[in-house]
N, C-alpha and C positions, 0 to 999 in steps of 0.2 A: 438494450442491455449493455452495449458497448459504452454508450453515453453515461449510463448510471455507474458502471464500473470505473470509468475514468473520473467521474465526479467524486466518487468515494475516495479514490486514490489521491486526487488533488486536495480534497478537504483534509485528509489525514496529513499530507505533506504540509499544508498551510498551518495546521494545528501545531505541528512539532518542529517547524522551522522558525528560528528566532528572527526578529526584525533585522533587516539588512541581509538576510540569507537569500539563497537562490533556489528556485523550483523550475525544472524543465520538463515539459511534456513533449514527447516525440513518438515517432513510429518508423519502422524500417521493415525490410523483408525478414520474415521468420525463417528458421531452419526447415520448417515443413512447407512444402509447396502449397500455394493457395491460402496461406495464413499471413497475417500481419502481426508483428510484435510491437505492442504499444509499451511505452515506458514512462515512468515518472521518476525523476532524479531530484534530490534535494540536498541541501546542506544543513539538514536538521540535526537533532541531538544524537541520532544513531541508536542502534539496537544491539545489545550484547549477543554474541554468537549463540549462547545457550537458550536464548529466547526465540530465535528465528523459527524453529520447527513448529511452534505453537501460535505464531503470529496471526494466522488466518482462521483460528478457532473462534467460535461464537463466544462473546463476552470476555475474551482474553485481553488483558491489558498488561503491557510490559511494566509500566510505572503506575501502579494503582493510585497513588496519591495525586500525581500530576494529571492523570486522566480524569479523575473525578473533578478536579479543579477546572479543567478545560471543557468538560461536558462530553456528550456523546453517549451512545448506548453500548458500545463494544461490539457492534454488529457490522460496521462498515466494511472491514476487510474480509469477514466471513461471507458477506454478500458478494464482494468482488470475486472470491474463489468460486462461489456457486454459479455466478453469471458466466465466468470464463469457462467453467466445465460444461455448462449447459449449451455453450456454443461450440463445444468440441476442442476448446483450448485449455490453458492452464495458467497459473499465476506463480510467480517466484519472487524472492526477495534477496538482495545482497545488502548488507549493512555492517557497520561497526561503530562503536561509540565514538562521538566526536566528529 
């Protein structure tokens, strides 16, 4: 489940990070004992603040036109949320355009 969640996050980062951008995968100690915090950071196009609350919903796409052009089902991030919660964890996002 962790592998699938990280793959989905990485695929999303790759899809929305332009050529020459940077993607970082890492892990560190979580605030909760016994948990690990995994993270994916990228220099992608960013997400407007008003879109962040819906980002992990099924079939939700921030930029409908660009998402159709790049492919995908709109389920990747919803699956990440489901997998994280099934393991007793959670998922969060921080982003801004640019």
